[in-house]
C-alpha positions as CSV (number, residue, x, y, z in Angstrom):
1,M,183.9,176.1,65.9
2,L,180.2,177.1,65.9
3,G,178.4,179.3,63.4
4,S,175.6,179.3,60.8
5,F,175.3,178.7,57.1
6,G,172.5,179.3,54.7
7,S,174.0,179.3,51.2
8,P,177.4,180.3,49.8
9,H,178.0,184.0,49.9
10,E,178.0,186.1,46.9
11,E,180.9,188.3,48.1
12,D,183.3,188.9,45.3
13,Q,186.8,189.8,46.3
14,E,188.2,192.6,44.2
15,G,190.7,191.3,41.7
16,P,192.9,193.1,39.2
17,S,190.8,192.0,36.2
18,S,187.9,189.8,35.4
19,S,190.0,187.8,32.9
20,D,192.4,186.9,35.7
21,T,189.8,185.9,38.2
22,H,188.1,183.8,35.5
23,H,191.0,181.4,35.8
24,Y,190.9,181.4,39.6
25,P,187.2,180.8,40.5
26,H,188.0,180.5,44.2
27,L,188.3,184.4,44.2
28,H,184.5,184.5,43.8
29,H,181.7,182.7,45.6
30,H,178.6,181.5,43.7
31,H,175.2,180.1,44.6
32,H,174.8,176.4,43.8
33,Q,171.9,175.5,41.6
34,I,169.3,173.6,43.6
35,Q,166.9,171.3,41.7
36,P,163.9,169.5,43.2
37,P,165.2,166.2,44.7
38,P,164.4,163.0,42.9
39,P,162.1,160.5,44.6
40,P,163.9,158.2,47.0
41,P,165.0,154.9,45.6
42,P,163.1,151.8,46.8
43,R,164.7,150.0,49.7
44,G,164.0,146.5,51.1
45,F,164.9,147.5,54.6
46,A,166.3,150.5,56.4
47,T,169.5,150.5,58.3
48,S,171.0,153.1,60.6
49,S,174.2,154.9,59.7
50,I,176.2,153.1,62.3
51,H,174.7,149.6,61.4
52,A,175.5,150.2,57.7
53,R,179.1,151.1,58.5
54,Q,179.4,148.0,60.7
55,L,178.2,145.8,57.8
56,L,180.8,147.3,55.5
57,I,183.4,146.4,58.1
58,S,182.0,142.9,58.4
59,I,182.4,142.4,54.7
60,A,186.0,143.5,55.0
61,D,186.5,141.1,57.9
62,L,185.1,138.2,55.8
63,I,187.5,139.1,53.0
64,Q,190.3,139.3,55.5
65,R,189.4,135.8,56.6
66,S,189.1,134.5,53.0
67,D,185.4,133.7,53.5
68,F,184.7,135.0,50.0
69,A,181.3,133.4,49.5
70,A,179.9,135.0,52.6
71,A,181.5,138.3,51.6
72,H,179.8,138.1,48.2
73,R,176.4,137.5,49.7
74,L,176.6,140.2,52.3
75,T,177.9,142.7,49.7
76,A,174.9,141.9,47.5
77,I,172.4,142.3,50.3
78,L,173.9,145.6,51.5
79,S,174.2,146.9,47.9
80,S,170.6,146.0,47.1
81,N,169.0,147.4,50.3
82,S,171.2,150.2,51.7
83,A,173.2,151.6,48.8
84,S,172.3,154.4,46.4
85,P,174.2,157.2,44.7
86,Y,171.1,159.4,45.1
87,G,170.2,158.7,48.7
88,D,171.4,160.2,52.0
89,S,175.0,160.4,53.0
90,T,175.0,156.9,54.4
91,E,173.5,155.3,51.3
92,R,175.9,157.2,49.1
93,L,178.8,156.0,51.3
94,V,177.6,152.4,51.2
95,H,177.3,152.7,47.4
96,Q,180.9,153.7,47.0
97,F,182.2,151.1,49.4
98,T,180.2,148.2,48.1
99,Q,181.4,149.0,44.6
100,S,185.0,149.0,45.9
101,L,184.6,145.9,48.0
102,S,183.1,144.2,44.9
103,L,186.2,145.2,42.9
104,R,188.4,143.7,45.7
105,L,186.4,140.5,45.7
106,S,186.6,140.2,41.9
107,A,190.4,140.6,42.1
108,T,190.7,138.1,45.0
109,C,188.0,135.5,44.2
110,P,185.4,135.8,41.4
111,P,181.9,135.0,42.5
112,N,180.7,131.4,42.2
113,P,177.2,131.3,40.8
114,F,176.5,128.0,42.6
115,L,177.1,129.7,46.0
116,S,174.8,132.7,45.2
117,H,171.4,133.0,46.7
118,P,168.7,132.9,43.9
119,N,167.0,136.1,45.2
120,I,170.2,138.1,45.6
121,P,171.6,139.9,42.6
122,N,175.3,139.4,41.8
123,P,177.1,142.4,43.1
124,I,180.0,142.1,40.7
125,T,179.3,144.4,37.8
126,T,182.9,145.2,36.9
127,P,184.7,143.5,34.0
128,P,187.4,140.8,34.7
129,L,190.7,142.2,35.8
130,P,193.6,142.3,33.3
131,P,196.2,139.5,33.6
132,N,198.6,141.7,35.5
133,N,196.0,142.1,38.3
134,L,196.2,145.9,38.0
135,I,192.9,147.6,39.0
136,D,192.1,150.6,36.8
137,I,190.7,153.0,39.3
138,E,191.8,156.3,37.7
139,P,189.0,158.2,36.0
140,D,189.4,160.4,32.9
141,Q,191.8,163.2,33.7
142,N,189.3,165.8,32.5
143,L,186.7,164.5,34.9
144,L,189.3,164.5,37.7
145,H,190.3,168.1,37.0
146,S,186.7,169.1,37.0
147,A,186.1,167.4,40.3
148,Y,189.1,169.1,41.8
149,L,187.6,172.5,40.8
150,I,184.4,171.6,42.6
151,L,186.3,170.4,45.6
152,N,188.1,173.7,45.8
153,Q,184.9,175.7,45.4
154,V,182.3,174.0,47.6
155,T,184.3,172.5,50.4
156,P,186.7,174.1,52.8
157,F,189.3,171.4,52.7
158,I,191.6,172.7,50.0
159,R,191.0,176.3,50.7
160,F,191.8,175.8,54.4
161,G,195.1,174.2,53.5
162,H,196.0,176.9,51.0
163,L,195.0,179.7,53.2
164,T,197.0,178.4,56.2
165,A,200.0,177.4,54.2
166,N,200.1,180.8,52.5
167,Q,200.1,182.6,55.9
168,A,203.0,180.5,57.1
169,I,204.9,181.3,53.9
170,L,204.1,185.0,54.1
171,E,205.4,185.2,57.7
172,A,208.5,183.2,56.8
173,V,209.5,185.4,53.8
174,D,208.7,188.7,55.4
175,G,211.2,191.4,54.5
176,T,213.1,189.3,51.9
177,P,213.7,190.8,48.4
178,S,213.2,187.6,46.4
179,V,210.9,184.6,47.1
180,H,211.2,181.2,45.4
181,I,208.4,178.7,46.0
182,I,208.7,175.1,44.9
183,D,205.1,173.7,44.8
184,F,204.8,169.9,44.4
185,D,201.8,168.9,42.3
186,I,200.8,172.5,41.6
187,M,197.7,171.5,39.6
188,H,195.9,174.7,38.6
189,G,197.8,176.9,40.9
190,F,194.8,178.1,42.8
191,Q,196.8,178.6,46.0
192,W,199.0,181.4,44.7
193,P,196.9,184.4,43.5
194,L,196.0,185.4,47.0
195,L,199.6,185.1,48.2
196,M,200.8,187.1,45.2
197,Q,198.3,189.8,46.1
198,S,199.6,190.0,49.6
199,L,203.2,190.1,48.4
200,A,202.4,192.8,45.8
201,E,201.1,195.0,48.7
202,R,204.5,195.0,50.4
203,Y,206.9,197.9,49.8
204,P,209.0,197.2,48.0
205,P,207.3,194.1,46.6
206,P,209.7,191.1,46.3
207,T,210.5,189.2,43.1
208,V,208.5,186.0,43.1
209,R,209.6,182.8,41.3
210,I,207.4,179.6,41.4
211,T,208.7,176.2,40.4
212,G,205.6,174.0,39.8
213,T,205.7,170.3,39.5
214,G,203.2,167.9,37.8
215,T,202.8,165.1,35.4
216,N,200.8,167.0,32.7
217,L,203.0,169.4,30.8
218,E,200.1,171.1,29.1
219,L,198.4,171.8,32.5
220,L,201.7,173.1,33.9
221,R,202.1,175.5,31.0
222,R,198.5,176.8,31.3
223,T,199.0,177.3,35.0
224,G,202.2,179.2,34.4
225,D,200.5,181.4,31.8
226,H,197.6,182.2,34.1
227,L,199.9,183.0,37.1
228,S,202.2,185.1,34.9
229,K,199.3,187.2,33.6
230,F,197.9,187.6,37.1
231,A,201.3,188.7,38.4
232,H,201.6,191.2,35.5
233,S,198.2,192.7,36.4
234,L,199.6,193.3,39.9
235,G,202.8,194.8,38.7
236,L,204.7,191.9,40.4
237,R,208.0,190.7,39.0
238,F,207.4,187.0,38.5
239,Q,208.8,183.9,36.9
240,F,207.3,180.4,36.5
241,H,209.3,177.3,35.9
242,P,207.5,174.0,35.1
243,L,209.1,170.8,36.4
244,L,207.6,167.7,34.8
245,L,207.5,164.5,36.8
246,H,206.9,161.8,34.2
247,C,204.1,159.3,34.9
248,N,206.4,156.4,34.3
249,E,209.2,158.0,36.4
250,S,207.4,159.2,39.5
251,D,210.5,159.4,41.6
252,P,210.7,163.1,42.8
253,V,214.2,162.6,44.1
254,T,215.4,161.7,40.6
255,A,213.5,164.7,39.1
256,L,215.0,167.1,41.7
257,I,218.5,165.9,41.1
258,A,218.1,165.9,37.3
259,A,216.6,169.3,37.3
260,Q,219.1,170.8,39.7
261,I,216.7,173.6,40.6
262,P,218.9,176.7,41.1
263,I,218.5,178.7,44.2
264,L,219.8,182.2,43.7
265,P,221.9,183.8,46.5
266,D,219.3,186.4,47.4
267,E,216.3,184.1,47.2
268,T,214.3,182.9,50.2
269,L,213.1,179.4,49.5
270,A,209.7,178.0,50.5
271,V,208.6,174.4,49.7
272,N,204.9,173.6,49.5
273,C,203.5,170.1,49.8
274,V,199.7,170.1,49.7
275,L,198.3,166.6,49.6
276,Y,201.5,165.4,48.0
277,L,203.7,163.6,50.5
278,H,201.4,160.6,51.0
279,K,201.9,159.7,47.4
280,L,205.5,158.8,48.2
281,L,204.8,156.5,51.1
282,S,204.9,153.3,49.1
283,D,208.7,153.4,49.5
284,R,209.9,154.6,52.9
285,E,213.5,154.9,51.7
286,R,212.4,157.1,48.8
287,I,210.4,159.5,50.9
288,G,213.3,159.8,53.3
289,L,215.7,160.6,50.5
290,F,213.2,163.2,49.2
291,L,212.8,165.0,52.5
292,R,216.5,165.0,53.1
293,R,217.1,166.4,49.6
294,I,214.5,169.2,50.4
295,K,216.2,169.8,53.8
296,G,219.6,170.2,52.0
297,M,218.1,173.0,49.9
298,N,217.9,175.0,53.1
299,P,214.3,176.2,52.8
300,R,213.0,179.0,55.1
301,V,209.7,177.1,55.4
302,V,208.1,173.8,54.3
303,T,204.3,173.7,54.4
304,V,202.6,170.3,54.7
305,V,198.9,169.6,54.2
306,E,197.6,166.1,54.6
307,R,194.6,164.0,55.5
308,E,194.1,163.0,59.1
309,A,193.6,159.3,58.4
310,S,195.5,156.1,58.6
311,H,194.9,154.6,55.2
312,N,198.5,153.3,54.9
313,H,198.0,150.4,57.2
314,P,199.4,147.1,55.7
315,I,196.4,145.1,57.0
316,F,193.4,145.4,54.8
317,L,190.8,145.3,57.5
318,N,192.4,148.1,59.5
319,R,192.5,150.3,56.3
320,V,188.8,149.7,55.7
321,V,187.8,150.5,59.3
322,E,189.7,153.8,59.1
323,A,188.4,154.6,55.6
324,V,184.7,154.0,56.5
325,E,184.9,156.4,59.4
326,H,186.9,159.0,57.6
327,Y,184.7,159.1,54.5
328,A,181.5,158.9,56.5
329,A,182.4,162.3,58.0
330,V,183.3,163.6,54.5
331,F,180.0,162.5,53.0
332,E,178.1,163.9,56.0
333,S,179.8,167.3,55.4
334,L,178.8,167.2,51.7
335,E,175.2,166.5,52.7
336,A,175.2,169.6,54.9
337,T,176.7,171.7,52.1
338,L,174.9,170.6,48.9
339,P,171.4,169.5,48.1
340,P,170.6,165.8,47.2
341,S,170.2,166.5,43.5
342,S,173.4,168.5,43.2
343,K,175.5,167.3,40.3
344,E,178.6,168.9,42.1
345,R,178.0,166.7,45.1
346,M,177.7,163.5,43.0
347,D,180.8,164.4,41.0
348,L,182.8,164.8,44.2
349,E,181.4,161.6,45.7
350,V,181.9,159.5,42.6
351,V,184.9,160.9,40.8
352,W,187.1,162.4,43.5
353,F,186.3,160.6,46.8
354,G,185.1,157.4,45.0
355,R,188.4,157.1,43.3
356,E,190.2,157.4,46.7
357,I,187.9,154.8,48.2
358,R,188.6,152.4,45.4
359,D,192.3,152.9,45.7
360,I,192.3,152.3,49.5
361,V,189.9,149.3,49.4
362,A,190.5,147.6,46.0
363,A,194.2,148.2,45.2
364,E,197.1,146.5,46.9
365,G,200.8,146.7,47.1
366,S,202.6,149.2,44.9
367,N,199.4,149.9,43.0
368,R,197.9,151.6,46.1
369,R,198.5,155.4,46.0
370,E,196.2,156.9,48.6
371,R,198.5,156.2,51.6
372,H,197.2,158.8,54.0
373,E,198.8,159.1,57.5
374,K,197.9,161.1,60.6
375,F,200.0,164.0,61.8
376,P,202.0,162.0,64.4
377,A,203.4,159.8,61.6
378,W,204.3,162.9,59.5
379,E,205.9,164.5,62.5
380,M,208.1,161.5,63.2
381,L,209.1,161.3,59.5
382,L,209.9,165.0,59.2
383,R,211.8,165.2,62.5
384,S,213.9,162.2,61.5
385,S,214.8,164.0,58.2
386,G,216.2,167.0,60.2
387,F,213.1,169.3,60.2
388,S,211.9,171.3,63.2
389,N,208.2,172.2,63.6
390,V,207.3,175.9,63.3
391,A,204.2,177.0,65.2
392,L,201.4,178.4,63.1
393,S,200.4,181.9,64.1
394,H,197.3,183.1,65.9
395,F,196.5,185.2,62.9
396,A,196.5,182.1,60.7
397,L,194.1,180.5,63.1
398,S,191.8,183.6,63.0
399,Q,191.9,183.6,59.2
400,A,190.8,179.9,59.0
401,K,188.0,180.5,61.5
402,L,186.8,183.4,59.4
403,L,186.8,181.3,56.3
404,L,184.6,178.7,57.9
405,R,182.3,181.2,59.5
406,L,181.6,183.1,56.3
407,H,181.4,180.4,53.7
408,Y,180.6,177.0,55.1
409,P,178.2,175.2,57.5
410,S,180.5,175.9,60.3
411,E,178.3,174.4,63.0
412,G,179.6,171.0,61.8
413,Y,183.1,172.0,60.9
414,Q,185.6,172.2,63.8
415,L,189.0,173.8,63.7
416,R,191.6,172.9,66.4
417,N,195.0,174.2,67.2
418,L,197.0,171.2,68.4
419,G,200.2,173.3,68.9
420,D,202.2,171.7,66.2
421,C,199.5,171.8,63.6
422,F,196.0,173.0,62.8
423,V,193.3,170.3,62.2
424,L,190.0,170.7,60.4
425,G,187.3,168.2,61.2
426,W,183.7,167.4,60.9
427,Q,181.6,166.6,64.0
428,N,184.7,165.7,66.1
429,R,186.3,163.7,63.3
430,P,189.6,165.1,62.3
431,L,189.9,165.2,58.5
432,F,192.8,167.5,57.4
433,S,195.9,168.9,59.0
434,V,198.3,171.7,58.2
435,S,201.8,172.1,59.6
436,S,204.9,174.2,59.0
437,W,208.5,173.1,59.2
438,R,212.0,174.3,58.8
């Protein structure tokens, strides 16, 4: 999709009250603060974007072949000459990947000082791993929540998923007196105010109940309070039920069965899975049970938003190849959206996407959580669990195009209707998909 972009628009959507929209910043659009860019860091030699990515893959290949000394040396060279958290998108990408590859190397084979070149700094700056070989890649939860807010505000990824999933839900529950939405990993609940506004405009407006799941009870309660106040300002009959998934008991099937979520006779059920299902892929049997349990609840619609990337491959090298290309496109899109000195950009690259890269590259086995799959894999899994694809509407496509045209550098973002799903990409690289099921 082609368009133009200068800076984020200042169009404020009318909301019921300023206190409600304060909790849902995606209802407003703000200018990003632009500071003079810092001087570029010194570099020993310049590498093209493609060459730098090839070198990252070469390091992964050396690790795959257990040539750890060569991998250490190449990581050090690339880190010293082509990596910077303040540079262009390629240098920032290389910075995140060399850090993650260093973590991988330190977990696999600590550096041998007798094999190191005297003029090459040691790339390993992380402390020794704990005895159980667990890699602590999870940042502070407050930092993570802050990065999520930025992701929602300055990139189209989350908003594209929310907007398209909402339209599928609105069309599926049209004319029903009572709507029950189960939202897995609801976070701050940013998806729902716009849908609640649309439902409140119907006559008569339906009763709305949201069951939100998460691992942080305090966040769930805050989200429920904000949504309840927002619904009250709309005059919408609303209930919120928190469903806590304990961190040490992350099995959603157990939680669902234990909670025995009641579905009232007149309720139309919608199930929302935005960037959630990939977290269950460490156990194929578990995700199969989860999907069949959802199917047994007879939902009118199930919405699925996931990354378009194969980060679940069992072979390390294959994962790295896919991750380098995927995050190269993501970092390029951030470069087109935010200035070099933007703190928001750095927070996204380091806290949010850096965490994902470390998980994909440095973690292994059951410790690896970012197990993204492309749409064909989800299609096969959902169909095998009894679901049928529901085509997304032309109106949903028009809405998504309008979102990109108004608020993002849409000459780089591309939106495609593949029939069974919508795919949002950057410069011909698919990044996110949205689909609807029943």
